[in-house]
C-alpha positions in Angstrom: 80.8 76.1 78.5 83.6 78.2 80.0 82.7 81.0 82.3 83.5 84.4 80.7 83.2 86.4 83.9 85.5 86.5 86.9 85.9 88.5 90.0 88.9 90.7 90.6 89.4 91.2 94.3 91.7 94.0 95.4 92.9 94.3 99.0 92.5 97.3 101.2 95.2 98.0 103.8 97.9 95.7 105.2 99.2 94.5 108.5 102.4 93.0 109.7 102.4 89.2 109.6 100.5 87.5 112.5 99.7 83.9 113.2 95.9 84.5 112.9 95.1 85.6 109.4 91.4 86.1 110.3 92.6 89.2 112.2 95.4 90.2 109.9 93.3 92.8 108.3 89.6 92.9 108.9 88.9 94.9 105.7 90.6 92.2 103.7 88.8 89.5 105.7 85.5 91.0 104.8 86.4 91.2 101.1 87.6 87.6 101.1 84.4 86.5 102.7 82.4 88.2 99.9 84.6 86.7 97.2 84.4 83.3 98.7 80.6 83.4 98.7 80.3 84.1 95.0 80.1 81.2 92.5 82.6 82.8 90.1 86.3 82.3 89.6 88.4 84.8 91.6 91.6 86.6 90.6 92.7 87.9 94.0 95.4 90.2 95.4 97.6 88.0 97.6 96.3 89.3 101.0 92.7 88.3 100.0 93.8 85.1 98.4 95.6 84.0 101.6 92.5 84.7 103.7 90.3 82.9 101.2 92.5 79.9 101.5 93.0 79.8 105.2 89.6 81.1 106.6 87.2 80.0 103.9 88.9 77.0 102.3 88.3 78.6 99.0 91.1 79.0 96.4 91.3 81.8 93.9 92.0 80.8 90.3 94.9 83.2 90.3 96.8 84.9 93.1 98.4 88.3 92.3 101.7 88.4 94.2 103.9 91.4 94.8 107.2 91.7 93.0 109.9 90.9 95.5 110.4 93.7 97.9 107.7 95.9 96.2 104.1 96.3 97.2 101.8 96.6 94.2 99.6 99.6 93.7 96.1 99.4 92.3 97.2 100.1 88.8 99.9 97.3 88.9 97.4 94.8 90.5 94.9 95.5 87.7 97.6 95.2 85.0 98.4 91.7 86.4 94.7 90.9 86.7 94.2 91.9 83.1 97.1 89.6 82.0 95.5 86.7 84.1 92.1 87.3 82.5 93.7 87.1 79.0 95.7 84.0 80.0 92.6 82.3 81.4 90.1 83.3 78.8 87.9 85.7 80.8 86.2 88.5 78.9 84.7 90.5 81.7 85.3 91.1 85.4 83.3 92.1 88.5 85.5 94.4 90.6 85.4 93.7 94.3 87.1 96.2 96.5 86.5 98.6 99.4 83.6 101.0 98.6 85.8 104.1 98.8 88.4 102.5 96.5 85.8 101.5 93.9 85.7 104.7 91.8 89.4 104.8 91.2 89.7 101.1 90.6 86.9 101.3 88.0 88.6 104.2 86.2 91.9 102.3 86.1 90.2 99.1 84.9 88.5 101.0 82.1 91.8 102.6 81.1 93.4 99.1 81.0 90.6 97.8 78.8 89.1 95.5 81.4 85.4 95.0 80.5 83.5 95.6 83.8 80.4 93.6 84.5 78.2 94.5 87.5 81.1 96.0 89.4 78.9 98.6 91.0 76.7 95.9 92.3 79.5 94.3 94.3 80.7 97.7 95.3 77.3 98.2 96.9 77.5 94.8 98.6 80.9 96.0 100.0 79.4 99.2 101.5 80.0 97.8 105.0 83.7 97.1 104.5 85.5 98.6 107.5 88.6 100.7 107.8 91.4 99.0 109.7 92.8 101.1 112.6 95.9 98.9 112.8 96.8 98.9 109.1 100.4 99.6 108.3 99.0 101.9 105.5 97.9 105.0 107.3 95.4 106.0 104.6 93.4 102.8 105.2 92.9 103.4 108.9 90.2 106.0 108.7 88.0 107.4 106.0 89.3 110.9 106.5 92.9 109.7 106.0 91.9 107.8 102.9 90.4 110.8 101.2 93.2 113.0 102.4 95.6 110.8 100.3 93.1 109.8 97.6 92.6 113.2 96.0 96.4 113.7 95.3 96.5 110.1 94.0 93.8 111.0 91.3 96.0 114.0 90.2 99.1 111.8 90.0 97.2 109.0 88.0 95.9 111.6 85.6 99.3 113.1 85.0 100.7 109.6 84.4 97.8 108.9 82.1 96.7 105.9 84.2 93.1 107.1 84.5 
């Protein structure tokens, strides 16, 4: 019987390329570790997929790559994840992301029609996901910076009817 549930793993922060992917971004390393320990197929944003492959020898069923020269935002990642779910026959997803990112991600997923299964449970498991002080994305360096940016993001997503 085909598994109907998958994990959608969204990255949190970014760093410039280094040789050691374990330390590329500790937040994403922690998320990749959680995704690799689950016994469900994983649709992963490329940063997490790469860490899963190199550090944990675990391969996601689908890797969400950025469009050439453009970093994908959460809405675009979830759109691609929804397409992958449809293509692969999954009917529901567990959302795995940084705990402070979870509420927005859940709202976007629901707006896109992604059936969420136990996402809050994995959000609770991820409560110890760190912020990365060396991230190239300033808002993922500290919790204060994240919320400073996050509140206007909610307004923008609401205006664009993406939540």
